[in-house]
LUMNU-625093 format. One line per field, with one value per atom (N, C-alpha, C, O): residue in three letters; atom name; x negated, y, z. Coordinates in Angstrom, 3 decimals. Example, Ala and Ser with C-alpha at 12.3 -4.5 7.8 and 13.67 -1.06 7.14 Angstrom:
2
r ALA; ALA; ALA; ALA; SER; SER; SER; SER
a N; CA; C; O; N; CA; C; O
px -13.190; -12.300; -13.200; -14.236; -12.850; -13.670; -12.900; -13.409
py -5.690; -4.500; -3.300; -3.319; -2.250; -1.060; 0.030; 1.138
pz 7.800; 7.800; 7.800; 8.465; 7.080; 7.140; 7.870; 8.039
END
This chain:
163
r GLU; GLU; GLU; GLU; LEU; LEU; LEU; LEU; GLU; GLU; GLU; GLU; ALA; ALA; ALA; ALA; ASP; ASP; ASP; ASP; ALA; ALA; ALA; ALA; ALA; ALA; ALA; ALA; ALA; ALA; ALA; ALA; TRP; TRP; TRP; TRP; LEU; LEU; LEU; LEU; ALA; ALA; ALA; ALA; GLU; GLU; GLU; GLU; GLU; GLU; GLU; GLU; ALA; ALA; ALA; ALA; VAL; VAL; VAL; VAL; ALA; ALA; ALA; ALA; GLU; GLU; GLU; GLU; THR; THR; THR; THR; ASN; ASN; ASN; ASN; ARG; ARG; ARG; ARG; ARG; ARG; ARG; ARG; THR; THR; THR; THR; GLY; GLY; GLY; GLY; ARG; ARG; ARG; ARG; THR; THR; THR; THR; VAL; VAL; VAL; VAL; LEU; LEU; LEU; LEU; MET; MET; MET; MET; CYS; CYS; CYS; CYS; TYR; TYR; TYR; TYR; GLU; GLU; GLU; GLU; GLY; GLY; GLY; GLY; GLN; GLN; GLN; GLN; GLY; GLY; GLY; GLY; SER; SER; SER; SER; GLU; GLU; GLU; GLU; LEU; LEU; LEU; LEU; SER; SER; SER; SER; VAL; VAL; VAL; VAL; PRO; PRO; PRO; PRO; TRP; TRP; TRP; TRP; ALA; ALA; ALA; ALA; GLY; GLY; GLY; GLY; THR; THR; THR; THR; LEU; LEU; LEU; LEU; ALA; ALA; ALA; ALA; ALA; ALA; ALA; ALA; THR; THR; THR; THR; GLU; GLU; GLU; GLU; ALA; ALA; ALA; ALA; ALA; ALA; ALA; ALA; PHE; PHE; PHE; PHE; ALA; ALA; ALA; ALA; THR; THR; THR; THR; ALA; ALA; ALA; ALA; HIS; HIS; HIS; HIS; LYS; LYS; LYS; LYS; ARG; ARG; ARG; ARG; LEU; LEU; LEU; LEU; TYR; TYR; TYR; TYR; GLY; GLY; GLY; GLY; PHE; PHE; PHE; PHE; ASN; ASN; ASN; ASN; LEU; LEU; LEU; LEU; THR; THR; THR; THR; SER; SER; SER; SER; PRO; PRO; PRO; PRO; VAL; VAL; VAL; VAL; ARG; ARG; ARG; ARG; LEU; LEU; LEU; LEU; VAL; VAL; VAL; VAL; THR; THR; THR; THR; VAL; VAL; VAL; VAL; ARG; ARG; ARG; ARG; VAL; VAL; VAL; VAL; ASP; ASP; ASP; ASP; ALA; ALA; ALA; ALA; ALA; ALA; ALA; ALA; GLY; GLY; GLY; GLY; ILE; ILE; ILE; ILE; LEU; LEU; LEU; LEU; ASP; ASP; ASP; ASP; ALA; ALA; ALA; ALA; PRO; PRO; PRO; PRO; ALA; ALA; ALA; ALA; ARG; ARG; ARG; ARG; SER; SER; SER; SER; MET; MET; MET; MET; LEU; LEU; LEU; LEU; PRO; PRO; PRO; PRO; ARG; ARG; ARG; ARG; GLY; GLY; GLY; GLY; GLN; GLN; GLN; GLN; GLY; GLY; GLY; GLY; ALA; ALA; ALA; ALA; LYS; LYS; LYS; LYS; PRO; PRO; PRO; PRO; ALA; ALA; ALA; ALA; GLY; GLY; GLY; GLY; HIS; HIS; HIS; HIS; SER; SER; SER; SER; GLU; GLU; GLU; GLU; ILE; ILE; ILE; ILE; HIS; HIS; HIS; HIS; LEU; LEU; LEU; LEU; GLU; GLU; GLU; GLU; THR; THR; THR; THR; GLY; GLY; GLY; GLY; ALA; ALA; ALA; ALA; ARG; ARG; ARG; ARG; GLN; GLN; GLN; GLN; ALA; ALA; ALA; ALA; ALA; ALA; ALA; ALA; ILE; ILE; ILE; ILE; TYR; TYR; TYR; TYR; ASP; ASP; ASP; ASP; ARG; ARG; ARG; ARG; THR; THR; THR; THR; ALA; ALA; ALA; ALA; MET; MET; MET; MET; GLY; GLY; GLY; GLY; ALA; ALA; ALA; ALA; GLY; GLY; GLY; GLY; ASP; ASP; ASP; ASP; TRP; TRP; TRP; TRP; PHE; PHE; PHE; PHE; ASN; ASN; ASN; ASN; GLY; GLY; GLY; GLY; PRO; PRO; PRO; PRO; ALA; ALA; ALA; ALA; ILE; ILE; ILE; ILE; VAL; VAL; VAL; VAL; THR; THR; THR; THR; GLN; GLN; GLN; GLN; LEU; LEU; LEU; LEU; ASP; ASP; ASP; ASP; ALA; ALA; ALA; ALA; THR; THR; THR; THR; THR; THR; THR; THR; LEU; LEU; LEU; LEU; VAL; VAL; VAL; VAL; PRO; PRO; PRO; PRO; PRO; PRO; PRO; PRO; GLY; GLY; GLY; GLY; TRP; TRP; TRP; TRP; ARG; ARG; ARG; ARG; GLY; GLY; GLY; GLY; THR; THR; THR; THR; MET; MET; MET; MET; HIS; HIS; HIS; HIS; GLU; GLU; GLU; GLU; THR; THR; THR; THR; GLY; GLY; GLY; GLY; MET; MET; MET; MET; LEU; LEU; LEU; LEU; VAL; VAL; VAL; VAL; LEU; LEU; LEU; LEU; ARG; ARG; ARG; ARG; ARG; ARG; ARG; ARG; GLY; GLY; GLY; GLY; GLU; GLU; GLU; GLU; GLY; GLY; GLY; GLY; GLY; GLY; GLY; GLY
a N; CA; C; O; N; CA; C; O; N; CA; C; O; N; CA; C; O; N; CA; C; O; N; CA; C; O; N; CA; C; O; N; CA; C; O; N; CA; C; O; N; CA; C; O; N; CA; C; O; N; CA; C; O; N; CA; C; O; N; CA; C; O; N; CA; C; O; N; CA; C; O; N; CA; C; O; N; CA; C; O; N; CA; C; O; N; CA; C; O; N; CA; C; O; N; CA; C; O; N; CA; C; O; N; CA; C; O; N; CA; C; O; N; CA; C; O; N; CA; C; O; N; CA; C; O; N; CA; C; O; N; CA; C; O; N; CA; C; O; N; CA; C; O; N; CA; C; O; N; CA; C; O; N; CA; C; O; N; CA; C; O; N; CA; C; O; N; CA; C; O; N; CA; C; O; N; CA; C; O; N; CA; C; O; N; CA; C; O; N; CA; C; O; N; CA; C; O; N; CA; C; O; N; CA; C; O; N; CA; C; O; N; CA; C; O; N; CA; C; O; N; CA; C; O; N; CA; C; O; N; CA; C; O; N; CA; C; O; N; CA; C; O; N; CA; C; O; N; CA; C; O; N; CA; C; O; N; CA; C; O; N; CA; C; O; N; CA; C; O; N; CA; C; O; N; CA; C; O; N; CA; C; O; N; CA; C; O; N; CA; C; O; N; CA; C; O; N; CA; C; O; N; CA; C; O; N; CA; C; O; N; CA; C; O; N; CA; C; O; N; CA; C; O; N; CA; C; O; N; CA; C; O; N; CA; C; O; N; CA; C; O; N; CA; C; O; N; CA; C; O; N; CA; C; O; N; CA; C; O; N; CA; C; O; N; CA; C; O; N; CA; C; O; N; CA; C; O; N; CA; C; O; N; CA; C; O; N; CA; C; O; N; CA; C; O; N; CA; C; O; N; CA; C; O; N; CA; C; O; N; CA; C; O; N; CA; C; O; N; CA; C; O; N; CA; C; O; N; CA; C; O; N; CA; C; O; N; CA; C; O; N; CA; C; O; N; CA; C; O; N; CA; C; O; N; CA; C; O; N; CA; C; O; N; CA; C; O; N; CA; C; O; N; CA; C; O; N; CA; C; O; N; CA; C; O; N; CA; C; O; N; CA; C; O; N; CA; C; O; N; CA; C; O; N; CA; C; O; N; CA; C; O; N; CA; C; O; N; CA; C; O; N; CA; C; O; N; CA; C; O; N; CA; C; O; N; CA; C; O; N; CA; C; O; N; CA; C; O; N; CA; C; O; N; CA; C; O; N; CA; C; O; N; CA; C; O; N; CA; C; O; N; CA; C; O; N; CA; C; O; N; CA; C; O; N; CA; C; O; N; CA; C; O; N; CA; C; O; N; CA; C; O; N; CA; C; O; N; CA; C; O; N; CA; C; O; N; CA; C; O; N; CA; C; O; N; CA; C; O; N; CA; C; O; N; CA; C; O; N; CA; C; O; N; CA; C; O; N; CA; C; O; N; CA; C; O; N; CA; C; O; N; CA; C; O; N; CA; C; O; N; CA; C; O; N; CA; C; O; N; CA; C; O; N; CA; C; O; N; CA; C; O; N; CA; C; O; N; CA; C; O; N; CA; C; O; N; CA; C; O; N; CA; C; O; N; CA; C; O; N; CA; C; O; N; CA; C; O; N; CA; C; O
px -0.824; 0.000; -0.871; -0.566; -1.958; -2.865; -3.522; -3.659; -3.924; -4.542; -3.535; -3.901; -2.283; -1.245; -1.030; -0.875; -1.021; -0.897; -2.073; -1.896; -3.264; -4.459; -4.417; -4.751; -4.008; -3.915; -2.890; -3.110; -1.773; -0.743; -1.274; -1.015; -2.014; -2.580; -3.596; -3.594; -4.464; -5.453; -4.778; -5.225; -3.708; -2.961; -2.323; -2.323; -1.783; -1.173; -2.208; -1.877; -3.458; -4.545; -5.190; -6.203; -4.606; -5.058; -6.489; -7.262; -6.831; -8.142; -8.024; -7.202; -8.847; -8.829; -9.147; -9.939; -8.530; -8.731; -10.201; -10.649; -10.958; -12.384; -13.196; -14.339; -12.630; -13.333; -12.837; -13.106; -12.125; -11.610; -12.494; -12.932; -12.742; -13.522; -12.734; -12.300; -12.555; -11.893; -12.730; -13.444; -12.623; -13.328; -12.483; -11.766; -12.572; -11.831; -12.798; -13.881; -12.386; -13.204; -12.317; -11.149; -12.868; -12.136; -12.997; -14.226; -12.339; -13.024; -12.723; -11.562; -13.781; -13.627; -14.442; -15.387; -14.038; -14.794; -14.492; -13.555; -15.307; -14.993; -13.939; -13.935; -13.072; -12.039; -12.711; -13.668; -12.201; -12.744; -13.758; -14.092; -14.258; -15.186; -14.405; -13.248; -15.052; -14.391; -14.701; -14.094; -15.619; -15.932; -15.962; -16.206; -15.705; -15.615; -16.791; -17.465; -17.015; -17.986; -17.229; -16.242; -17.705; -17.127; -17.799; -19.025; -16.972; -17.477; -16.714; -15.488; -17.405; -16.682; -15.849; -16.286; -14.654; -13.809; -14.510; -14.899; -14.675; -15.437; -14.556; -15.058; -13.267; -12.384; -11.454; -10.311; -11.945; -11.099; -11.392; -12.419; -10.490; -10.692; -11.908; -12.692; -12.078; -13.224; -14.546; -15.485; -14.625; -15.851; -16.121; -17.273; -15.053; -15.219; -15.654; -16.474; -15.122; -15.568; -17.042; -17.775; -17.481; -18.902; -19.755; -20.833; -19.278; -20.002; -20.061; -21.072; -18.969; -18.946; -19.990; -20.740; -20.041; -21.001; -22.436; -23.272; -22.717; -24.051; -24.362; -25.455; -23.403; -23.605; -23.782; -24.624; -22.994; -23.087; -24.456; -25.084; -24.909; -26.219; -27.339; -28.283; -27.243; -28.265; -28.310; -29.392; -27.145; -27.081; -27.407; -28.155; -26.851; -26.982; -27.946; -28.344; -28.322; -29.254; -28.609; -29.315; -27.294; -26.603; -25.178; -24.682; -24.528; -23.113; -22.425; -23.070; -21.140; -20.347; -19.519; -19.361; -19.005; -18.121; -16.660; -15.774; -16.391; -15.014; -14.370; -15.064; -13.039; -12.347; -12.635; -12.867; -12.613; -12.837; -11.487; -10.546; -11.406; -10.181; -10.378; -11.398; -9.411; -9.376; -8.532; -7.332; -9.149; -8.499; -7.872; -6.738; -8.605; -8.140; -8.466; -9.536; -7.544; -7.771; -7.709; -6.768; -8.711; -8.780; -9.144; -9.941; -8.542; -8.928; -9.455; -8.751; -10.690; -11.285; -11.148; -11.483; -10.654; -10.471; -11.141; -11.061; -11.795; -12.454; -12.252; -12.175; -12.169; -12.061; -13.194; -13.519; -13.795; -14.874; -14.243; -13.631; -14.394; -13.801; -14.887; -16.022; -14.528; -15.449; -15.607; -14.699; -16.747; -16.976; -15.957; -15.680; -15.404; -14.427; -15.096; -16.274; -14.334; -14.846; -15.072; -14.227; -16.203; -16.486; -15.759; -15.779; -15.127; -14.510; -15.547; -16.282; -15.597; -16.558; -15.810; -14.719; -16.416; -15.814; -15.907; -16.894; -14.905; -15.045; -16.076; -16.356; -16.614; -17.618; -17.002; -15.858; -17.769; -17.281; -17.311; -17.960; -16.609; -16.551; -17.368; -17.260; -18.179; -18.961; -18.302; -17.094; -19.110; -18.581; -18.138; -18.896; -16.909; -16.363; -15.979; -15.232; -16.487; -16.140; -14.655; -14.032; -14.105; -12.711; -12.618; -11.523; -13.752; -13.794; -15.185; -16.127; -15.308; -16.587; -16.344; -15.243; -17.385; -17.279; -18.641; -19.678; -18.621; -19.869; -20.233; -19.409; -21.486; -21.973; -23.155; -23.824; -23.399; -24.483; -25.523; -25.257; -26.720; -27.828; -28.905; -28.791; -29.930; -31.043; -31.672; -32.171; -31.643; -32.244; -31.293; -31.673; -30.061; -29.091; -27.853; -27.697; -26.973; -25.709; -25.955; -26.792; -25.207; -25.294; -23.895; -23.030; -23.669; -22.439; -22.638; -23.656; -21.669; -21.739; -20.518; -19.394; -20.751; -19.642; -18.984; -19.659; -17.670; -16.922; -16.449; -15.798; -16.769; -16.389; -15.453; -15.657; -14.428; -13.528; -14.107; -14.163; -14.528; -15.186; -14.297; -14.792; -12.994; -12.099; -11.951; -11.449; -12.377; -12.266; -13.522; -13.568; -14.538; -15.785; -15.838; -15.277; -16.514; -16.700; -18.162; -19.024; -18.429; -19.799; -20.685; -20.329; -21.840; -22.811; -22.630; -23.527; -21.503; -21.334; -22.385; -22.704; -22.920; -23.934; -23.732; -23.044; -24.345; -24.280; -25.481; -26.056; -25.853; -26.961; -26.437; -25.373; -27.224; -26.893; -27.319; -28.171; -26.772; -25.905; -24.488; -23.932; -23.937; -22.592; -21.946; -22.619; -20.630; -19.843; -18.997; -18.307; -19.045; -18.234; -17.170; -17.488; -15.913; -14.814; -14.193; -14.188; -13.673; -12.921; -12.023; -12.125; -11.149; -10.160; -10.764; -10.236; -11.868; -12.396; -13.746; -14.322; -14.270; -15.588; -15.807; -15.138; -16.761; -17.232; -18.746; -19.372; -19.341; -20.782; -21.369; -20.911; -22.378; -23.113; -24.334; -25.140; -24.467; -25.645; -26.455; -26.048; -27.600; -28.375; -29.018; -29.108; -29.460; -30.231; -31.455; -32.031; -31.840; -32.992; -32.644; -33.533; -31.370; -30.927; -29.950; -29.290; -29.873; -28.900; -28.034; -28.533; -26.738; -25.816; -25.405; -25.072; -25.428; -25.016; -24.041; -24.290; -22.935; -21.948; -22.367; -22.453; -22.624; -23.003; -21.754; -20.645; -21.925; -20.776; -20.002; -18.837; -20.633; -19.950; -19.162; -18.463; -19.268; -18.557; -19.419; -18.955; -20.669; -21.573; -22.040; -22.279; -22.162; -22.712; -24.192; -24.557; -25.045; -26.489; -27.065; -26.856; -27.790; -28.412; -29.909; -30.510; -30.517; -31.973; -32.540; -32.037; -33.580; -34.247; -35.179; -35.779; -35.283; -36.219; -35.693; -36.437; -34.408; -33.852; -32.814; -32.424; -32.369; -31.309; -31.833; -33.039; -30.868; -31.243; -31.348; -31.655
py -1.192; 0.000; 1.260; 2.227; 1.247; 2.395; 2.604; 3.735; 1.508; 1.627; 2.126; 2.887; 1.712; 2.202; 3.703; 4.444; 4.147; 5.581; 6.357; 7.424; 5.809; 6.468; 6.531; 7.559; 5.436; 5.410; 6.419; 7.085; 6.536; 7.514; 8.926; 9.771; 9.192; 10.527; 10.853; 11.961; 9.897; 10.130; 10.323; 11.147; 9.577; 9.755; 11.143; 11.797; 11.589; 12.923; 14.014; 15.069; 13.756; 14.710; 14.530; 15.163; 13.671; 13.429; 12.877; 13.245; 12.003; 11.358; 10.084; 9.218; 9.969; 8.777; 7.544; 7.618; 6.412; 5.183; 4.787; 4.242; 5.048; 4.696; 5.596; 5.273; 6.708; 7.640; 7.580; 8.486; 6.532; 6.380; 5.419; 4.389; 5.773; 4.922; 4.762; 5.745; 3.522; 3.277; 2.284; 1.452; 2.393; 1.485; 1.210; 2.086; 0.003; -0.389; -0.422; -1.002; 0.202; 0.245; -0.039; 0.349; -0.718; -0.942; -0.461; -0.475; -0.040; 0.288; -0.836; -1.172; -1.420; -2.571; -2.350; -1.562; -3.082; -3.063; -4.354; -5.085; -4.611; -5.709; -5.228; -4.061; -6.098; -5.774; -5.150; -5.702; -3.994; -3.308; -2.232; -1.415; -2.210; -1.150; 0.117; 0.062; 1.257; 2.537; 3.156; 4.165; 2.592; 3.159; 2.041; 0.876; 2.438; 1.464; 1.608; 2.637; 0.554; 0.576; 0.528; -0.194; 1.304; 1.295; 0.184; 0.119; -0.692; -1.839; -1.921; -1.814; -2.108; -2.315; -3.589; -4.590; -3.553; -4.745; -5.770; -5.467; -6.984; -8.023; -9.004; -10.020; -8.738; -9.601; -10.447; -10.696; -10.893; -11.645; -11.140; -10.506; -11.424; -11.007; -11.698; -11.064; -12.987; -13.731; -13.157; -12.987; -12.858; -12.302; -10.899; -10.522; -10.132; -8.784; -8.833; -8.016; -9.776; -9.961; -10.331; -9.862; -11.171; -11.546; -10.322; -10.144; -9.478; -8.252; -7.312; -6.646; -7.259; -6.441; -6.957; -6.168; -8.282; -8.856; -8.524; -8.196; -8.607; -8.271; -6.796; -6.457; -5.921; -4.482; -4.153; -3.328; -4.793; -4.550; -4.971; -4.243; -6.141; -6.633; -5.727; -5.438; -5.280; -4.393; -3.074; -2.547; -2.534; -1.242; -1.335; -0.509; -2.339; -2.430; -3.516; -3.509; -4.438; -5.486; -6.717; -7.637; -6.751; -7.905; -7.968; -7.013; -9.105; -9.284; -9.769; -10.328; -9.556; -9.998; -11.217; -11.526; -11.890; -13.025; -12.607; -13.440; -11.328; -10.816; -10.875; -10.875; -10.924; -10.878; -9.557; -8.525; -9.613; -8.425; -7.800; -8.491; -6.480; -5.738; -4.984; -4.326; -5.085; -4.285; -3.050; -3.172; -1.878; -0.663; 0.140; 0.605; 0.303; 1.153; 0.496; -0.087; 0.595; 0.169; 1.431; 2.216; 1.619; 2.846; 2.530; 1.634; 3.283; 3.243; 4.618; 5.618; 4.668; 5.911; 5.952; 4.991; 7.068; 7.207; 8.486; 9.524; 8.398; 9.568; 9.539; 8.476; 10.712; 10.838; 11.683; 12.724; 11.243; 11.992; 12.843; 12.317; 14.145; 15.075; 15.783; 15.919; 16.226; 17.041; 18.389; 18.852; 19.004; 20.327; 21.295; 21.240; 22.170; 23.114; 24.094; 24.426; 24.533; 25.515; 26.828; 27.268; 27.442; 28.729; 29.826; 29.889; 30.672; 31.821; 32.935; 33.168; 33.599; 34.677; 36.005; 36.125; 36.983; 38.313; 38.951; 38.750; 39.708; 40.479; 41.589; 42.009; 42.038; 43.113; 44.334; 44.700; 44.947; 46.114; 47.389; 47.457; 48.382; 49.696; 50.723; 51.924; 50.248; 51.138; 51.227; 51.436; 51.065; 51.099; 52.518; 53.476; 52.629; 53.935; 53.887; 53.002; 54.838; 54.824; 55.074; 55.870; 54.373; 54.589; 55.703; 56.154; 56.143; 57.209; 57.329; 56.697; 58.143; 58.346; 58.371; 58.673; 58.049; 58.070; 58.396; 58.058; 59.050; 59.309; 58.062; 57.499; 57.645; 56.503; 56.969; 57.947; 56.268; 56.644; 55.533; 54.401; 55.893; 54.959; 55.388; 56.438; 54.594; 54.924; 56.263; 56.992; 56.577; 57.825; 59.006; 60.132; 58.767; 59.845; 59.606; 58.561; 60.603; 60.508; 60.679; 61.478; 59.909; 59.990; 59.821; 59.224; 60.335; 60.074; 58.792; 58.620; 57.904; 56.639; 56.509; 56.792; 56.080; 55.789; 54.486; 53.573; 54.406; 53.199; 52.570; 53.231; 51.301; 50.574; 49.420; 48.717; 49.249; 48.100; 46.985; 47.112; 45.917; 44.837; 44.273; 43.911; 44.194; 43.621; 44.515; 44.064; 45.769; 46.688; 46.690; 47.372; 45.932; 45.929; 44.742; 43.681; 44.933; 43.880; 43.515; 44.113; 42.538; 42.061; 43.190; 43.917; 43.330; 44.343; 45.687; 46.528; 45.915; 47.170; 47.251; 46.250; 48.453; 48.621; 49.963; 50.851; 50.081; 51.312; 51.331; 50.288; 52.528; 52.677; 52.910; 53.497; 52.428; 52.700; 54.114; 54.679; 54.700; 54.033; 53.867; 54.772; 52.696; 52.401; 51.371; 50.648; 51.329; 50.332; 49.624; 50.273; 48.296; 47.511; 46.806; 46.074; 47.034; 46.422; 45.307; 45.344; 44.321; 43.235; 42.658; 43.043; 41.747; 41.213; 40.638; 40.861; 39.897; 39.160; 39.636; 39.002; 40.736; 41.195; 42.656; 43.198; 43.262; 44.599; 44.505; 43.960; 45.033; 44.961; 46.359; 47.231; 46.581; 47.841; 47.697; 46.783; 48.596; 48.622; 49.845; 50.979; 49.619; 50.739; 51.601; 51.191; 52.789; 53.616; 52.820; 52.052; 53.008; 52.294; 50.916; 50.163; 50.591; 49.308; 49.573; 50.611; 48.613; 48.682; 47.434; 46.327; 47.617; 46.510; 46.326; 47.292; 45.082; 44.766; 43.600; 42.610; 43.713; 42.641; 41.645; 41.989; 40.419; 39.352; 38.840; 38.998; 38.233; 37.727; 36.630; 36.388; 35.965; 34.930; 35.503; 34.768; 36.810; 37.446; 37.648; 38.197; 37.212; 37.450; 38.901; 39.487; 39.456; 40.792; 40.627; 40.097; 41.076; 40.913; 42.232; 43.281; 42.182; 43.362; 43.251; 42.221; 44.343; 44.371; 45.603; 46.714; 45.391; 46.474; 47.222; 46.633; 48.508; 49.299; 49.804; 50.411; 49.562; 50.014; 51.118; 51.779; 51.318; 52.291; 53.681; 53.919; 54.614; 56.016; 56.363; 57.506
pz 0.000; 0.000; 0.000; -0.698; 0.786; 0.798; -0.562; -1.029; -1.189; -2.515; -3.551; -4.448; -3.439; -4.349; -4.151; -5.121; -2.898; -2.611; -3.200; -3.787; -3.035; -3.562; -5.085; -5.672; -5.729; -7.192; -7.684; -8.696; -6.979; -7.369; -7.234; -8.090; -6.165; -5.963; -7.054; -7.591; -7.386; -8.437; -9.790; -10.588; -10.061; -11.314; -11.355; -12.397; -10.226; -10.147; -10.414; -10.955; -10.035; -10.260; -11.639; -11.939; -12.472; -13.848; -13.910; -14.795; -12.976; -12.994; -13.814; -13.513; -14.854; -15.706; -14.863; -13.923; -15.202; -14.418; -14.362; -13.353; -15.422; -15.425; -14.495; -14.173; -14.065; -13.184; -11.740; -10.950; -11.401; -10.040; -9.248; -9.760; -8.010; -7.111; -5.816; -5.215; -5.398; -4.113; -3.314; -3.873; -2.020; -1.137; 0.096; 0.580; 0.591; 1.794; 2.973; 2.896; 4.048; 5.261; 6.455; 6.472; 7.461; 8.704; 9.860; 9.787; 10.916; 12.160; 13.133; 13.367; 13.704; 14.588; 15.851; 15.881; 16.910; 18.157; 18.915; 18.590; 19.926; 20.827; 21.810; 22.201; 22.197; 23.181; 24.404; 24.946; 24.830; 25.995; 25.655; 26.513; 24.424; 24.030; 23.719; 23.303; 23.926; 23.686; 22.347; 21.988; 21.597; 20.282; 19.252; 19.567; 18.008; 16.928; 15.979; 15.940; 15.220; 14.125; 12.807; 12.667; 11.846; 10.506; 9.706; 9.616; 9.127; 8.374; 7.054; 7.054; 5.931; 4.670; 4.743; 5.311; 4.169; 4.109; 3.242; 2.114; 3.755; 3.053; 2.296; 1.814; 2.177; 1.407; 2.250; 1.866; 3.409; 4.342; 5.748; 5.990; 6.659; 8.041; 8.637; 9.345; 8.362; 8.912; 8.407; 9.185; 7.110; 6.547; 7.092; 7.312; 7.307; 7.839; 9.299; 9.718; 10.088; 11.475; 11.520; 12.390; 10.587; 10.531; 10.194; 10.762; 9.274; 8.931; 10.131; 10.354; 10.907; 12.120; 13.117; 13.692; 13.323; 14.269; 13.844; 14.687; 12.559; 12.052; 12.297; 12.751; 11.998; 12.198; 13.684; 14.039; 14.549; 15.988; 16.516; 17.285; 16.102; 16.569; 16.062; 16.799; 14.821; 14.251; 15.020; 15.276; 15.390; 16.060; 17.549; 18.072; 18.234; 19.686; 20.173; 21.338; 19.301; 19.684; 20.307; 20.718; 20.383; 20.973; 20.442; 19.844; 20.668; 20.388; 21.665; 22.553; 21.746; 22.892; 22.506; 21.325; 23.495; 23.226; 23.290; 23.098; 23.556; 23.620; 22.242; 21.226; 22.210; 20.918; 20.195; 20.825; 18.873; 18.052; 17.728; 17.338; 17.895; 17.567; 16.255; 16.052; 15.386; 14.172; 14.530; 14.777; 14.558; 15.054; 13.924; 14.043; 12.832; 11.730; 10.400; 10.230; 9.470; 8.095; 7.241; 7.349; 6.397; 5.618; 4.169; 3.891; 3.262; 1.858; 1.500; 1.642; 1.038; 0.573; -0.940; -1.632; -1.442; -2.885; -3.358; -2.701; -4.492; -5.078; -6.576; -7.192; -7.142; -8.588; -9.116; -8.545; -10.198; -10.831; -11.928; -12.857; -11.815; -12.775; -13.570; -13.113; -14.748; -15.527; -14.834; -14.144; -15.020; -14.444; -15.042; -16.240; -14.225; -14.760; -15.728; -15.589; -16.686; -17.634; -16.902; -16.123; -17.155; -16.538; -17.290; -18.520; -16.530; -17.172; -17.237; -16.278; -18.341; -18.542; -18.546; -19.105; -17.917; -17.889; -19.270; -19.977; -19.655; -20.891; -20.700; -19.578; -21.777; -21.734; -21.060; -21.332; -20.187; -19.455; -20.280; -21.323; -19.803; -20.454; -19.679; -19.924; -18.750; -17.894; -16.529; -16.417; -15.499; -14.128; -13.793; -13.945; -13.340; -12.964; -11.488; -11.071; -10.691; -9.268; -9.058; -9.761; -8.072; -7.688; -6.652; -6.318; -6.151; -5.161; -4.589; -5.069; -3.563; -2.880; -1.383; -0.923; -0.627; 0.826; 1.413; 0.843; 2.547; 3.245; 4.039; 4.760; 3.890; 4.662; 5.500; 5.164; 6.577; 7.471; 7.476; 7.881; 7.013; 6.929; 7.912; 8.545; 8.039; 8.927; 8.544; 9.401; 7.257; 6.766; 6.860; 6.538; 7.298; 7.445; 6.603; 5.972; 6.606; 5.869; 4.377; 3.959; 3.578; 2.113; 1.540; 2.182; 0.352; -0.386; -1.185; -1.855; -1.110; -1.843; -2.737; -2.320; -3.966; -4.878; -4.434; -3.959; -4.590; -4.257; -5.554; -6.364; -5.760; -6.964; -6.602; -5.612; -7.428; -7.299; -8.172; -9.395; -7.546; -8.286; -9.386; -10.454; -9.140; -10.149; -11.376; -12.405; -11.287; -12.423; -13.290; -14.313; -12.885; -13.646; -14.599; -14.322; -15.715; -16.701; -16.828; -16.185; -17.656; -17.865; -18.357; -19.285; -17.728; -18.121; -17.430; -17.494; -16.776; -16.044; -14.944; -14.301; -14.732; -13.710; -13.015; -13.518; -11.861; -11.070; -10.140; -9.829; -9.698; -8.769; -7.363; -7.164; -6.376; -4.987; -4.624; -5.310; -3.592; -2.638; -3.199; -3.820; -2.962; -3.449; -2.533; -1.798; -2.600; -1.890; -2.934; -3.720; -2.948; -3.869; -3.032; -2.095; -3.379; -2.636; -3.468; -4.698; -2.755; -3.369; -2.293; -1.128; -2.665; -1.736; -0.465; 0.625; -0.590; 0.554; 1.061; 1.945; 0.528; 0.978; 0.587; -0.292; 1.267; 0.926; 0.865; 1.774; -0.201; -0.394; -0.384; -1.123; 0.445; 0.467; -0.419; -0.239; -1.372; -2.237; -1.804; -2.055; -1.154; -0.605; -1.692; -2.849; -1.311; -2.254; -2.719; -1.949; -3.968; -4.508; -5.065; -5.462; -5.095; -5.648; -6.786; -6.831; -7.703; -8.800; -8.764; -8.557; -8.965; -9.077; -10.525; -11.211; -10.990; -12.362; -12.310; -11.623; -13.032; -13.078; -14.159; -15.338; -13.744; -14.666; -15.375; -14.867; -16.539; -17.309; -16.584; -16.900; -15.618; -14.848; -13.678; -12.981; -13.460; -12.354; -11.128; -10.129; -11.186; -10.057; -10.075; -11.131; -8.887; -8.741; -8.438; -7.388; -9.350; -9.207; -8.693; -9.302; -7.576; -7.006; -7.177; -6.874; -7.676; -7.872; -7.200; -7.371; -6.444; -5.740; -6.691; -7.590; -6.477; -7.242; -8.566; -9.337; -8.848; -10.121; -9.929; -10.891; -8.692; -8.440; -8.192; -8.128; -8.050; -7.834; -6.383; -6.043
END
């Protein structure tokens, strides 16, 4: 049933059958133990118990005569997907500040241009001091640095090129 659920999920994610990987794992312990060992399912309960005994002896140096408990049964499923296509920014029309703000640096107060990152295109550039805003971050570009928008959408900062 777990493998059927995993296969349905991989099919829903459009993973080709040749690119699907599944594995069966169980967590086992001796009765009375507080922690389990992860053991690959060996095809039968007897074979899996033997694999557990081998793993336990390797890890702890001994085995117990207590009954073995099967605590958890798990199916791990993975799908191998092609790398997503990279979206490239269209060529920019030149970075235009959305405003200006006074910023306070170690060297004193300066006026900084404010740029909206989503309004910039590939190749757009600006000199620091500047502030670049976006939904999830704000970037300070200090004086003496230049910011350039790469075609992949990365903001590249280089020292010694700004005003």
